[in-house]
N, C-alpha and C positions, 0 to 999 in steps of 0.2 A: 744796495737793492736787497729786498727780502728773498726774492726768487733766484735760484741758480739757472733758471731756464729763460732764455731770451724771448721777448715778444716775437711773434711771426704774423705777417699779414696774410689774410686768407678771406675768401668769399665762398668757401665750400664747407663741408662737414668738418667739425672740429675733431681732430684726432682720428680721422677716418680716411678710407681709400676712395679715390675717384672712381666713378662707376664704369668708365669706358677705357681710360688709359691704364696701362700696366703700372703697378705700384712697386715700391721698394727698389727702384733702380739706382741704389747706392753703388758707387764704383767698387766698394768693398775691398777685396783683396788686391793689393798693388799688382798691376800687370807685369811689373819687373820680376815677380816670382816665376812667371811663365818661362822666362829666359833661362831659368836654372836647369831645365830639362824638357823632355817631350811632354806636352800637355795631354795626358791620357785619361784624366778623371775629372768629374764635375762635383761640385758641392753647393747645396742650396739650403737656406734656413727658412722655415715657415713659422711665423709667430701666431699660435692659436691660444695664447694665454689671455683670457678675457679681461683681467684686471691689470694687465701689464702696462707700465709706461714704455717708453722707447727702450728696446733691448739692444745691448752691444754684443756682437759675436766676434770672436777673435780666432784666427787661424794662424798660428805662429805669431809673427810680429804684426800681422795685418788685421785691421779692425773695420767692421761694417756695422750699420745699425738697421734695425727692422722694427716697425711698429706693429701693433695688433692688426690682424687681418691682412698683413702684407707678407711678401716674400722677397728675399734678396735675389738679385740676378745670379743665375748659376755661374760659378767661377771655375775656370780650368785649373787643375793641379797636376804637376808632374809626379812621377813615381816617387814614393817615399812615405814616411810616417809623419803624422801630424797630431798636434794636441789642440783641442778645441776648448775655448773658455767662453762662458756665457754669463753676462752680468748686466746690471743697470745702475744708473746714478741715483742715489738716494736723495731725500729731501734736504739733507745737509751737505750735498755735493760729494758724499762719500761713495766709493764704488762698492756695490754689494754683489758678491759672487753668487750666482745660482748654481753653476757647475764650473769647476776650475781645472778639470783634468780628464777630458774625454779624448780617448785615443782612437784614431782611425788609420788604416793603412791603405794607400792607393797602390795596388799591385797589378791592376789591369784596367780596362776601360770601365771604371766604376761611375755610377751616377747616383751619388748620395743625396738623400733628402733627409734633413734633420727637422723633425716635427717637435715644436716646443708646445707643451700642453700643461694642464693643471691650473694652478693659481700661483701668484707670486709667493704666497706662504708655503705652498706645497707643489713646487714645479716638477715636471717630468719631461723626458725627451725620448724620442724613438728615432733611430737611424735606419732608414730603408735604402737598400741598393737596388735600383731599378734595372741594373744590368747584371745582376746576379744570375748565375746559370739556372737557378730554380725558376726564373721567370721566362716568359716567352722571348723570342728573338726580336729582330728588327721589325719595324712597322711595315706591313705589306701593302701594296697598292689596293685601294678600295676598302681599307680598314682604318681604324683608330685604336690606339691603346690608351686605356684609362685606369685609374685607381682612385679609391675614396679614402679619406681620413676623417675621423671624428674629432671635433674640437669643442666638445660640450662639457659642462660640469656634471652632467648625468651620464651613466654608463648604459642607458637603455639601448635596445637594438632597433635599427632602422633599415627598411628596404629602400634602395635607391634605384630609380629608373633613369637611365640616360639613353634616350631613344630618339628616333626620328620624331620631329616635333608634331607630326600628325598622328602618331600612335597614342591610343588611349590607355591609361593605366589599367583599366578593367580588362583590357584585351591582351596584355603582355605580362610576362614574368619579370620579376625584379632583375635588374642588371647585376647588382651586388647587394649584400647585406653587411652592415657595419655597426659596430658599437659606437656610442657617443664618445668613447675614449680609445678607440682602436683604429685599425687601418686594414685595408684589403690588399690582396695581391694585385698585380697588374694583369688586366684581361684585354682581350681583343674584341672589338665590336665592329659592325658594318659601318661604313661611311654613310652620311646622309646629307641632303642639301642644307638642312637646318636641324639642330638638336634641341632637346628640352630635358631639363633635369627636374624630376619630381621625387619627393621624399615622403614616405609614410611610416607609421609604426610597423614593425615587423609583423607580417601576416595580415595587415590591413590594406585596404584600397583607398582609404580616406587620405587625401593629399594634405600634408602639413606645410610643405614648401614647394613652390612652382617657380622655376627660373625664368619662365617665358622663353621665347625663341632665342637661340644664339648660334654662332658659327664656330667651327673648329678648323684650323688649317688642315689641308689635306694630308693624310698619311702622317699624323702627328701623335705625340704622346702627351697626355694632359692629366693633371691631378685635380681633384675636387675635394673640398672640405665642408662638412656641415658645422656651422658655428653658431654661437649665441646670437640672439636677436635683441637689440636694444631700442627698437623703434616703437611706434604706437601699436597697441594690441589690436585695434580695429574690432569689427563685429564678429570676426571668426576666431579671435583669440590667437593671432599669429605669435609663434614663439621660437621659430627656427629661421636661420639665414644660411647662406652658403657663398663660397668663393670658388673660383677656378684659378689654377696656377700652372705655369709652364716655366721653361728656362729663363724667360725674360722678366718674370715677376708674377704678381697676383692681381686679380681684378674681381670686382663684384659683377653681378649680372645686371646689365642696364635695363632689361625688360622684366625683372622679377616681380612677381605678383604679391606685393606687400602693401599694407596700408600706409598712408601718410597723413600728417596732421599739420595744421598751420594756425598760428595766432597772429593778430594784428596789433601793432603799436603805433598809435597816431601821434606824431609830434608836429603836425601842421597846426599852428596856433591861431591863424587868422580866419579859419572857417569853422563856425560853431558846430556844424553837424554835416556828415556826409554818409552816403550809401556806397557800398563797395560790392561789385559783382565780379564773378569769374565767368567769362563767356557772355551769353545773351542776357540782356536786361529784361527779357519778357517775363521771367518768373520773379521769385522773391530774391532780395539781395543776399549775398553771402553773409554780410554784416550790415545792419541798418542803424542809422543814427549814430555813427561813430564820432565821438567828441574828442576834443584835444586832450592829449595825455592818457587816453583810454587804452587799456591793455585787455584784449579779449582772451577768453580761454582758448585752448587748442580745439580746433574744429576739424573734422575729417574732410579730406580733399583728395581728388584723383591726382595721381602722379602724371608727369609729362609736362608739356608746354601748355600754359594756360594764358588766356587773355584777361587782363585786369581792366575794369571800367569803373571809374569813380564819378559819382553824380551827386547833386544836391538831393536831400531827402525827398523821395517820391517822384523825382524827375528821371525818366527812363530814356529820353531821346536827346539829351544834351550832356555831353561828357566834360567833366573838369579835367580828366586825365585818362589816357589810354596807354597801355603798355603790355608787355609780355613777360611772364615769369616762368621759371623752370622749377617744378616740384619733383624732388627725388623720392623714389619708392623707399618705404621703410624708414623714413626720417621725420623728425620734428623740425618745423621751420618757424622762424620769427620773421615776419614781413613788416618792415618799418616804413611808414609813409612820412615823407619829409618835404620841405619846400614851403612856398608861400602862394596862397590862392590869388592874392591881388596881383602878383607878378606872373601868374600862370606858369609857375616853375616847380611843379610837383615832381618828385623823384621817389624812388624806392630803394631799399636795401634788403636783400634776402639773405638770411642767415640760417642754413641748415645745421643741425646739431645732432651728434650721436651721444646721448647722455649715459654712457657706460661708467660705472665706478672704477676709478684707477687707484691702485694702492698708494697711499701717502701723497695723493695729488688732488687738487681742486681745480677744475677748469674755470677760467675767467675769460670772458670775451668783452672787449671794450669797443663800442661803436661810436664814431663821430657822425651824428646825424644833424649837426648844426649847419645852419645856412650862413651864419656870419663868420664863423671861425674856420677858415680854410685849412689851417694846420694847427693842431694842438700837440702838446707833449704830455705823455702819460707816465706816471710813476706809481708803483706799488711798493711801499717802503716798510721797513721794520718800524713798529710803533715808536713814535717820538723822533725818528731819524730826521735830520735837517735836509729838506729837499733841495735847498740852495747849494748844499755842499757835495751832493752826489754826482751831478753831471751825467746821470745815466738815463735821463728821460728818453722815451722813444717817440719819434714824430708819427702823428696819425692824421692823414688828410681827411677833408670833409668827404663823407660817403664811405670811408674806409673802416675796416674791422681789424683789430689786433687781438690775438688770443695767447694765453699763457697758462701753464700749470704751476700752481703755487702749493707749498706745503700747507696743511690745515693750520689754522691759527689766525691771529689778528694781523692786520696790515693797514697802513695809512694810504688811502687813495689821494693822489695829488694830480691836478690837471693844470698845465701851464700853457700860456700862449707861445707862439713861435719865438717871441722875444723873452721867454722865461718870466713873464708876468703871471702871478698866481690868479687862476680863474676859479678853481674849486678846491676845497680841502684846506688842510689835511682832514679827511673824513675817515674815522676809524671803522673798519669793517671786520667782522668775525667770519672767516671763511671755514665752513664746516665740511668735514669729509662726508662723502656720499651725497653732496649737493653740487650744483654748478650754477654759475653766476653770469648774468649779462648786464653790463653797465652801459647805458645809453646817454650820450651827451646831446642835448638839444638846446633851443633858444627859449628864453623867458622874457617877455616884454616887461620893461620897467619904465618909469617916467623918463622920457628923453633918451633912452638907450636900450640895449639888449643885454641881458645877463645869461649865464649858463644855467640850464636845468639838467639835473642828473637823475635818471631813473635807474634803480637797481632791481633786477628781477632775479629771484632765487627759486630754484627748483630742485626736486629730488632727482638723483640718478635712478636708472632702471636696473634692477638686479637681474642676473641671468635667469631667463624664464624656463629653461629646461629643468631646473630644480623643482618647479611647481607642477610638473607634469604628473 
């Protein structure tokens, strides 16, 4: 195999954090370490390096991993001295050390937060102890404790408002001010039924990021980070995102006010043209006269749950297909229409993608949108490698998605049947850094049978937008 990174099955953002569930819940430090003494300290890593692949963090002999925009679960540590090592696996499977000798001492009830920032080429870290005596004490009833970190490529200053969701930015003072590469002290704020986080340039009231409403556990301590935004720019030119993190991990804001975009890929081969609507068919279609194998440009769309209605051109009251789709805020989406009209068997595959550039990595998603091939096997091999000799193909069921990160360079795409009969390839593909790829397998009608059709979509990644401010 060319890649050292196994395929993984997913139907959500590639390389990204789910919007509601806490992320980074890697078991991390072996619980056996706790038995060595009283668990009096906590340690958590937050990965804010925008171009980072999966990062490995090591505390003594114990290793955990943390992706960008994620945080490890806080781990308990007994009294003692510890050495932290931070690294990642390079494109040739070599371990590349970012930091190999960070010392910490747990001598009381510490709550260490290790912020990883900068870039893979120029990384930095900051260790903050939230239980240091210079900070406030325990969280009191009717209050929350919060702090803010910057995880941007820019060191510009930002005002952050974390307030009752009903408060208007124009009517209140900033909760905290933070540099794009700094962090604040821990502060106490009043509890509220619902909160809202807004970010502006320092001294301005023009909102750059709006989290929408969110809840905090009563009498809790939470961190927030301003991070790079890699989604659609939208009409307002969005260029910031944010996450929240606590001891259980990190999460994005499910109601954040960010633009979304969607493109359609039609692999329904037996219907010459269709109209597609989201919601009511009273107005104009989202896309009109969609033809087989057509790929539309990205179009703006509201986030949330949307109703999809598919009709014949100009027909508004008879649906070929009805379904519901979920559009994530701040994401690019590819919606694949598949199935057969004559069998009334339409289906969809929704693929949200976070197109951030990752150092020495190229994101490749492979989608099985075939109706005939219930299971295929996919290989991405070194050029000229014998696919029959590797035995390393990964099964991909109809309707499924597999994603992997490859090193930049050439690879041979091979698609086999479940019985290892060659369906497609070897096809030589040049995978370029700062681009990402979507490979879609569908059906092509030939005389007396069905053959495989492969569509390869190539797009640029999105550079950190804070640098352009």
